[in-house]
C-alpha positions as CSV (number, residue, x, y, z in Angstrom):
1,M,0.0,0.0,0.0
2,V,2.9,2.4,0.8
3,K,4.7,1.6,-2.4
4,A,1.5,2.1,-4.5
5,T,0.9,5.4,-2.8
6,F,4.4,6.7,-3.6
7,L,4.2,5.4,-7.2
8,S,0.9,7.1,-7.8
9,L,2.2,10.4,-6.4
10,I,5.5,10.3,-8.2
11,Y,4.1,11.9,-11.4
12,I,3.1,15.0,-9.4
13,S,6.7,15.8,-8.4
14,P,9.2,13.1,-9.4
15,I,12.3,15.1,-8.3
16,Y,11.2,15.0,-4.7
17,L,9.2,11.8,-4.4
18,L,11.5,9.5,-6.3
19,P,14.3,9.5,-3.6
20,V,11.6,9.0,-0.9
21,A,10.0,6.1,-2.9
22,A,13.4,4.6,-3.6
23,S,14.4,4.8,0.0
24,V,11.2,3.1,1.1
25,E,11.7,0.5,-1.5
26,V,15.2,-0.3,-0.4
27,I,14.0,-0.6,3.2
28,F,11.2,-3.0,2.1
29,I,13.6,-5.0,-0.1
30,L,16.1,-5.4,2.8
31,I,13.4,-6.5,5.2
32,E,12.0,-9.0,2.7
33,Y,15.4,-10.3,1.7
34,N,16.2,-11.2,5.3
35,I,12.9,-13.1,5.4
36,K,13.7,-14.8,2.0
37,K,17.2,-15.9,3.1
38,A,15.6,-18.5,5.4
39,T,12.9,-19.7,3.0
40,K,14.1,-19.4,-0.6
41,L,16.6,-21.5,-2.4
42,H,18.1,-18.5,-4.3
43,P,17.7,-15.4,-2.2
44,H,20.4,-13.6,-4.2
45,L,18.6,-14.1,-7.4
46,W,15.5,-12.8,-5.8
47,L,17.4,-9.7,-4.8
48,L,18.7,-9.3,-8.3
49,N,15.2,-9.4,-9.6
50,Q,14.1,-6.7,-7.2
51,I,17.0,-4.5,-8.3
52,L,16.3,-5.0,-12.0
53,I,12.6,-4.3,-11.7
54,N,13.3,-1.1,-9.7
55,L,15.8,0.0,-12.4
56,S,13.1,-0.6,-15.0
57,L,10.7,1.6,-13.1
58,A,13.5,4.3,-12.7
59,A,14.2,4.1,-16.4
60,L,10.5,4.8,-17.2
61,V,10.4,7.8,-14.8
62,L,13.9,9.4,-15.3
63,L,15.0,8.9,-18.9
64,Y,14.4,11.8,-21.3
65,S,13.5,9.8,-24.3
66,S,10.3,7.9,-24.0
67,L,11.2,5.4,-26.7
68,L,14.6,4.7,-25.0
69,S,12.9,4.3,-21.6
70,I,10.4,1.9,-22.9
71,F,13.1,-0.2,-24.7
72,I,15.3,-0.3,-21.6
73,S,12.4,-1.1,-19.4
74,A,11.3,-3.9,-21.7
75,V,14.8,-5.4,-21.7
76,L,15.0,-5.3,-17.9
77,I,11.6,-6.8,-17.5
78,I,12.5,-9.7,-19.9
79,M,15.6,-10.3,-17.8
80,V,13.5,-10.3,-14.6
81,L,11.1,-12.9,-16.2
82,M,14.0,-15.1,-17.2
83,V,15.6,-15.0,-13.7
84,D,12.2,-15.6,-12.1
85,L,11.6,-18.6,-14.4
86,Y,15.0,-20.0,-13.4
87,I,14.2,-19.5,-9.7
88,H,10.8,-21.3,-10.1
89,I,12.3,-24.2,-12.1
90,S,15.2,-24.7,-9.7
91,E,12.8,-24.6,-6.7
92,Y,10.5,-27.1,-8.3
93,K,13.4,-29.5,-9.1
94,H,14.7,-29.1,-5.5
95,Q,11.3,-30.2,-4.0
């Protein structure tokens, strides 16, 4: 709910709200990473996924060229999907 609120407000004033949203996101990622370390098979890949998806969002918000930002975001999201697929397959094989 907190992340959704920041993301909806970010288009009002991205210069001020983006650092706040990024800081809150980093705090949430660190808390969830500590939880995932005990339960997930590949917590580092999960962390990589979170970083890539946040870079994708930052590219959409911060880049000056909309075509470039969409292209970079698409590439990062495809990378996230590939890593997520690998995580799910390896966890399924591990069970």
